[in-house]
C-alpha positions in Angstrom: -3.8 5.5 32.9 -2.1 3.6 35.7 -4.4 0.6 35.2 -4.0 0.6 31.4 -0.2 0.7 31.8 -0.3 -2.1 34.4 -2.5 -4.2 32.1 -0.2 -3.6 29.1 2.8 -4.6 31.2 1.0 -7.7 32.6 0.0 -8.8 29.1 3.5 -8.3 27.8 5.0 -10.2 30.8 2.5 -13.1 30.4 3.3 -13.3 26.6 7.0 -13.3 27.2 6.7 -16.0 29.9 4.5 -18.1 27.7 7.2 -18.0 25.1 10.0 -18.9 27.5 8.2 -21.6 29.4 6.7 -23.5 26.4 8.9 -26.4 25.3 10.1 -26.2 21.7 9.2 -22.5 21.4 11.8 -19.9 20.8 11.2 -16.1 20.9 13.2 -15.5 17.8 13.0 -18.4 15.4 14.2 -16.2 12.7 14.3 -17.1 9.0 14.1 -20.8 8.3 11.3 -23.3 8.7 8.7 -23.6 11.4 7.4 -26.8 13.0 5.0 -27.1 10.1 7.8 -27.3 7.6 6.8 -24.0 6.0 9.0 -21.0 5.9 9.2 -18.4 8.7 8.4 -15.6 8.5 5.6 -15.8 5.8 2.5 -14.0 4.8 -1.1 -15.4 5.1 -4.5 -13.9 5.5 -7.4 -14.3 8.0 -9.9 -16.9 6.9 -12.8 -15.8 9.0 -14.4 -12.4 9.5 -14.1 -12.7 13.3 -10.7 -13.8 14.6 -9.4 -13.5 18.2 -5.7 -12.9 18.7 -4.5 -14.2 22.1 -1.5 -13.4 24.3 -0.4 -17.0 24.2 -0.7 -20.2 22.1 -3.9 -21.7 23.7 -7.5 -20.8 24.3 -6.5 -20.6 28.0 -4.8 -17.3 27.2 -6.7 -14.0 27.2 -7.8 -12.4 23.9 -5.8 -9.2 23.3 -7.4 -8.2 20.0 -10.2 -9.1 17.7 -10.1 -8.8 13.9 -13.4 -8.3 12.1 -12.4 -8.6 8.4 -11.7 -11.8 6.5 -8.8 -11.5 4.2 -6.7 -9.2 6.5 -3.1 -9.9 5.7 -0.9 -11.3 8.6 2.7 -12.3 8.9 3.4 -15.5 10.7 6.6 -15.1 12.7 6.5 -18.1 15.0 4.8 -21.5 15.3 3.9 -23.7 18.2 1.7 -26.8 17.8 -1.4 -25.6 15.9 -0.9 -22.0 16.9 0.7 -19.3 14.9 2.2 -16.0 16.3 1.2 -13.3 13.8 1.9 -9.7 13.2 -0.3 -7.2 11.4 0.7 -4.2 9.3 0.7 -1.9 12.4 3.0 -4.2 14.3 0.4 -5.8 16.7 1.4 -9.3 17.6 -0.5 -12.3 19.1 -1.4 -15.9 18.7 -4.1 -17.4 16.5 -5.1 -21.0 15.7 -3.9 -22.1 12.3 -7.5 -23.1 11.3 -8.4 -19.4 11.2 -5.6 -18.6 8.7 -5.5 -19.0 4.9 -2.7 -19.3 2.4 -4.5 -16.9 0.1 -2.3 -13.9 -0.3 -3.6 -10.4 0.4 -1.8 -7.1 1.0 -2.4 -3.6 2.1 -1.5 -0.7 -0.2 1.2 1.3 1.6 -0.3 1.4 5.1 2.7 3.5 6.2 1.4 6.3 4.0 -2.0 6.7 5.8 -2.7 10.2 6.9 0.1 11.7 4.6 -2.4 13.8 2.7 -5.3 13.6 0.3 -3.2 13.3 -2.8 -1.3 10.2 -1.8 -2.1 7.0 -3.8 -0.7 3.7 -4.8 -1.0 3.1 -8.6 -2.5 -0.1 -9.9 -1.1 -0.3 -13.4 -2.1 -2.3 -16.5 1.3 -3.9 -16.8 4.3 -4.5 -14.5 6.2 -1.3 -15.4 6.3 2.3 -14.2 5.3 3.5 -17.7 2.2 1.4 -17.9 -1.2 3.2 -17.7 -2.9 3.5 -14.3 -6.1 1.4 -14.0 -6.8 2.5 -10.4 -5.5 4.7 -7.7 -5.5 2.9 -4.3 -5.7 4.8 -1.1 -3.2 3.8 1.6 -4.5 0.9 3.6 -6.8 -0.5 0.9 -6.7 -4.3 0.9 -5.8 -6.1 -2.4 -5.9 -9.7 -3.4 -2.5 -10.8 -4.7 -2.4 -13.4 -7.5 1.3 -13.5 -8.1 4.6 -11.5 -7.5 7.7 -11.5 -9.7 10.0 -9.8 -7.1 9.3 -6.3 -8.2 5.6 -6.2 -9.1 2.5 -8.0 -7.8 -0.5 -8.8 -9.9 -3.4 -7.6 -7.7 -7.1 -7.1 -7.6 -9.0 -4.4 -5.7 -12.6 -3.2 -6.0 -13.1 -4.9 -9.3 -9.9 -3.5 -10.8 -7.1 -5.8 -11.8 -3.5 -4.8 -12.5 0.0 -4.6 -11.2 1.3 -2.8 -8.1 4.9 -2.1 -7.2 5.9 -4.7 -4.6 7.7 -2.0 -2.6 4.3 -0.2 -2.2 2.4 -3.0 -0.4 2.5 -4.8 2.9 2.0 -8.5 2.3 4.9 -9.5 0.1 8.6 -9.5 0.9 11.0 -7.5 -1.2 12.3 -9.7 -4.0 9.7 -12.5 -3.2 8.4 -14.2 -6.3 5.4 -16.6 -6.3 2.4 -17.7 -8.5 
């Protein structure tokens, strides 16, 4: 336990130092535009099925986590050169090379509801309204491909089913965000 705690603190310290000592990099860039000219924060997805997340913006930094599923949604929260600081749905953060990220939008169905019981689902509906018929019931944590969002509803696909999901019930689109 003592070694694990030390390793976690060392990783956190190195990550913070990397952010403080790298020219042009701020720890809290906040809303606005990154060095790429694109908005921060923003959602993207993993392009490859094997992606290393590092503790700093370079291959010189240690790998802190490895993702094994292409399409996993990520939130870009910071940029430095061709590196992006990302956050996953569980709050894990780290740095990934931009070449491993895609602008294709995906989301997770209410990951915060995992483990809340066997009868908890997110409804995929035929139309973007609460009275529309349900075409599929999604378990919390199921990944969906997002085609568009109107600010309240997102047109999504999952497991061959296509329909609309309430934007408030997914992680991968901001409240009120609209895009096609």
